[in-house]
C-alpha positions, 0 to 999 in steps of 0.5 A, spaced: 076 185 466 075 186 473 075 194 471 068 193 468 063 194 474 068 201 475 066 203 468 059 202 467 056 209 470 060 213 465 058 216 459 062 216 452 067 222 452 067 227 446 073 231 446 077 230 452 081 225 456 082 226 463 088 223 467 087 215 468 092 210 472 090 203 471 093 197 474 089 190 474 091 183 474 090 180 467 088 173 464 088 173 457 089 167 452 093 167 445 095 160 441 102 162 442 102 163 450 096 159 452 093 162 458 097 167 461 096 171 468 099 177 470 099 185 471 098 190 466 096 197 466 097 204 463 098 211 465 094 216 461 095 223 461 090 228 461 089 232 455 084 236 451 086 233 444 084 226 443 089 225 437 095 226 442 094 223 448 101 221 452 101 215 455 105 209 459 103 202 458 106 196 461 105 189 463 108 183 466 106 176 464 107 169 466 104 164 461 102 156 462 108 155 457 112 158 463 113 164 458 116 170 462 114 177 459 115 184 461 114 190 457 113 198 458 111 203 452 112 210 454 108 215 448 110 222 450 108 228 447 111 235 449 107 240 452 107 244 445 105 238 441 111 239 436 115 233 439 113 225 440 117 220 443 116 213 442 119 208 446 118 200 447 122 196 451 121 188 452 125 183 456 122 176 455 124 168 457 120 165 452 119 158 450 118 158 443 118 153 437 122 154 431 118 152 425 122 150 418 116 153 414 116 159 409 109 158 406 106 152 406 104 148 413 110 146 417 112 139 418 118 140 422 118 144 429 124 145 434 123 147 441 127 153 444 128 158 449 128 165 447 132 170 452 132 176 449 132 184 451 129 189 446 129 196 445 126 201 440 126 209 440 123 213 435 123 221 437 119 225 432 118 232 430 112 235 427 113 239 421 105 240 420 099 238 426 099 231 422 106 230 419 112 228 422 119 226 421 124 223 426 130 218 427 129 210 428 133 206 433 133 199 434 137 194 439 136 187 440 141 182 444 138 175 444 141 168 447 137 162 444 137 155 448 135 149 443 133 143 446 133 139 440 139 139 435 138 143 429 140 139 422 145 142 418 140 143 412 136 148 416 142 152 417 139 157 411 136 160 417 140 164 422 139 166 430 141 159 433 147 162 437 147 169 441 147 175 437 147 183 438 143 188 433 144 195 433 141 199 428 139 206 426 134 209 421 129 214 419 122 215 419 116 219 417 109 219 420 102 222 417 097 221 422 090 225 422 086 220 426 082 223 432 084 218 437 091 214 437 087 207 441 080 207 438 080 212 432 073 213 429 076 217 423 082 219 420 088 217 416 095 214 418 101 212 414 108 211 417 114 209 413 120 207 417 127 204 415 133 201 420 140 199 417 145 195 422 152 195 419 157 191 422 160 198 424 155 199 429 157 192 433 152 189 429 153 181 429 148 181 422 148 187 417 141 188 416 137 192 412 129 193 413 124 197 411 117 198 413 110 201 411 104 201 414 097 205 412 091 205 415 084 208 414 078 209 419 071 211 415 065 213 420 060 210 416 054 212 421 055 214 429 059 209 432 059 205 426 067 205 423 070 201 417 077 200 418 083 198 413 090 196 414 095 195 408 102 193 411 108 191 408 115 189 410 122 187 407 128 185 410 135 183 407 136 175 406 141 175 412 138 176 419 136 171 425 129 168 424 127 171 430 127 178 427 124 175 420 118 178 418 112 174 419 104 174 420 100 171 426 099 173 433 093 178 435 094 183 430 097 182 423 092 176 421 089 173 427 088 166 427 095 164 424 100 162 429 105 167 430 112 165 427 110 159 424 110 162 416 116 167 415 120 170 409 124 176 407 118 180 405 111 180 407 105 184 405 098 184 408 091 187 407 086 187 413 079 191 415 074 191 420 067 193 421 066 196 428 059 197 431 056 199 437 052 194 442 050 197 448 054 203 452 061 201 452 061 194 449 062 194 441 062 189 436 067 187 430 068 183 424 074 183 420 078 179 415 085 179 412 089 176 406 097 176 407 102 173 402 110 172 403 116 172 398 122 170 398 129 175 397 127 176 390 120 177 390 118 171 386 115 164 387 109 166 391 105 160 395 098 159 397 095 165 399 093 167 407 086 168 409 084 170 416 077 172 418 073 172 424 069 177 429 070 179 437 067 184 442 070 190 444 069 194 451 072 201 453 075 202 459 077 209 459 076 216 456 082 214 452 078 210 448 082 203 451 078 198 449 079 190 452 079 186 446 076 179 444 077 175 438 075 169 434 079 168 428 079 163 422 084 161 417 084 157 410 090 153 414 088 151 420 082 151 425 081 157 429 084 161 434 081 165 441 084 172 443 083 176 449 087 182 449 087 190 450 087 195 444 086 194 437 089 190 432 090 196 428 
């Protein structure tokens, strides 16, 4: 928020992105973290193509729940724009809650500390201007520390002891968005898989498939309708920390992230984004989600999320500061202050 006065004078960019470097003290709020303080920023490379902007984003955060979070995510395009290298590195010391729940309201919860490091690496090659294929590598080591004893009948879940996961798979992406941070128009679809057999020194033999589809429709100048269809399926034997879930600032805002989990999750969410004044924009959003067990049977109560918020553009790359308030059909509303879009 400290950046806002520095950007008031600038005009909305059209087709180019100037080189920019942002490092600021930040404060944000999410239900999972409470108030969080730290430093965050990004380096955005100069580009005359708003569809393909190389960037390195990073953050180091401490929350009032004594959570320490470090995150760095380089997204690099080759000079020829034929290759794209996405990397996501996370390290967390994260007091959290394990909820004994799949679909219904959680009646049992157990405090624990998630101590983990995680790496995702996805090198891709563009076959056409919009279509790319690549390799998906995933690694995670976690050593959880539980403050509460876990009853034996909860051992249907895994992940209560230290574990190591390492997997590889394939991915393909089709992307015609005019900008990766705040698209005005275009289509995005990504299908990815990764498999973690015991031969990869993985403690769990996990298979996962993930599909993410998004479209952005320009209704009028700076008036945008956007929607996302998302689905993920994971094999039955997996640590509860990796099981598909909803909630948090991106997927079904308003729900507590990790409270509801299952082997399969499908959701649909949409937003209407509109201008207010110069760099300030508004948004209204809504979504529905369903969680299923391993056999994709016995669906439970549908999850519904809806709300509104504000956006403030920070730089030429169209990175926005985000303020959202979301309601659900399960619990009271939740407030979010963060950066970049939910989808």
